[in-house]
C-alpha positions in Angstrom: 85.0 7.9 17.2 84.3 6.5 20.7 85.4 8.5 23.7 87.7 7.0 26.4 87.2 7.3 30.1 90.0 6.5 32.4 89.0 4.5 35.5 91.5 5.3 38.3 91.6 3.5 41.6 92.7 0.7 43.8 91.9 -2.4 41.8 93.0 -4.6 44.7 90.4 -3.4 47.2 87.8 -1.9 44.9 88.2 -4.0 41.8 84.7 -5.5 41.9 83.2 -2.0 42.2 85.3 -0.7 39.4 84.4 -3.7 37.2 80.8 -2.8 37.7 81.4 0.9 36.7 83.5 -0.3 33.7 80.6 -2.5 32.5 78.2 0.5 32.8 80.5 2.9 30.9 81.2 0.4 28.1 77.5 -0.4 27.9 77.1 3.1 26.5 79.7 2.5 23.8 82.4 4.4 25.6 85.9 2.9 25.8 87.6 2.5 29.2 91.3 2.5 30.3 91.9 1.1 33.8 94.7 2.6 35.9 95.5 0.7 39.1 96.7 2.6 42.2 96.4 -0.2 44.6 99.3 -1.2 46.8 97.8 -3.9 49.0 97.6 -6.9 46.7 96.9 -8.2 43.3 94.2 -6.4 41.2 90.7 -7.9 41.0 90.2 -6.1 37.7 92.9 -6.3 35.1 94.4 -2.8 34.6 95.7 -1.2 31.4 98.2 0.7 33.5 99.5 -1.4 36.4 100.3 -0.3 39.9 104.0 -1.0 39.2 103.8 1.5 36.3 102.0 4.1 38.4 104.5 3.8 41.3 107.4 4.2 38.8 105.7 7.3 37.3 105.6 8.6 40.9 109.3 8.1 41.4 109.6 4.8 43.3 109.2 1.1 42.6 106.2 -0.8 44.0 108.6 -3.1 45.8 110.1 -0.2 47.6 106.7 1.0 48.8 105.8 -2.5 49.9 109.0 -2.9 51.8 108.6 0.3 53.7 105.0 -0.3 54.6 104.4 3.5 54.9 100.9 4.2 53.8 101.4 7.9 53.7 104.5 7.6 51.4 102.7 5.0 49.2 99.7 7.4 48.7 102.0 10.3 47.9 104.0 8.3 45.3 100.8 6.8 43.8 99.2 10.3 43.7 102.2 11.8 41.9 102.2 8.8 39.5 98.5 9.2 38.9 98.9 12.9 37.9 101.8 12.0 35.6 100.0 9.1 33.9 96.8 11.0 33.4 98.7 14.0 31.9 100.5 11.6 29.6 97.3 9.9 28.5 95.8 13.3 27.7 98.8 14.3 25.6 98.6 11.0 23.7 94.9 11.6 23.0 93.8 8.6 25.1 91.7 10.5 27.6 88.3 12.1 27.3 87.1 11.8 30.9 88.1 10.2 34.2 86.3 8.6 37.1 87.8 7.6 40.5 86.4 6.1 43.7 87.9 5.2 47.0 88.1 5.5 50.7 90.3 8.2 52.1 93.6 7.1 50.6 92.2 6.0 47.3 90.3 9.2 47.0 93.4 11.2 47.6 95.1 9.4 44.7 92.1 9.8 42.5 91.9 13.5 43.3 95.5 13.9 42.2 94.8 12.0 39.0 91.8 14.1 38.3 93.7 17.4 38.9 95.2 17.5 35.3 91.7 17.2 33.9 90.9 20.7 35.3 93.0 22.1 32.4 93.3 19.1 30.1 89.7 18.0 29.7 88.1 21.3 28.9 85.3 19.7 26.9 85.2 16.5 28.9 84.2 15.6 32.4 85.5 13.9 35.5 83.7 12.4 38.5 85.1 11.8 41.9 83.1 9.9 44.5 84.2 10.5 48.0 82.0 9.0 50.7 83.5 11.2 53.4 82.0 14.3 51.8 78.6 13.1 52.8 79.5 12.4 56.4 78.2 15.2 58.6 80.9 14.5 61.2 83.7 14.8 58.7 85.4 18.3 59.0 84.3 19.9 55.7 87.1 22.5 55.9 89.6 19.7 55.2 88.1 18.9 51.8 90.0 20.1 48.7 
């Protein structure tokens, strides 16, 4: 039976990059499940879990987040939603691994989504790409 990797990130700003990663993963016979955490616009890659669903799982509607225009609150809500959705997907047997990419905000959401995998995916893997970790001027003590 084929494994499933959750692809978690902002499909509005990073949709093309995630589409590339999706093709690579599926090219190895692995299923993917796309979770959109973007709050800036329409997704460039069709998600299986929409940004509306993720916001709701985090306790707010996407329209509320868009009205407030508070990036910090949006990232917090989407992070909570990501953790809830990833946990649910694992409980439902729909998750064998997870990958996330992003800038600072997107990486924070992906990190929150990956957190349940520390206990949930004992035999699986997760990958988080965070460009800031390779920046020698970035204060390393602030990294999780």
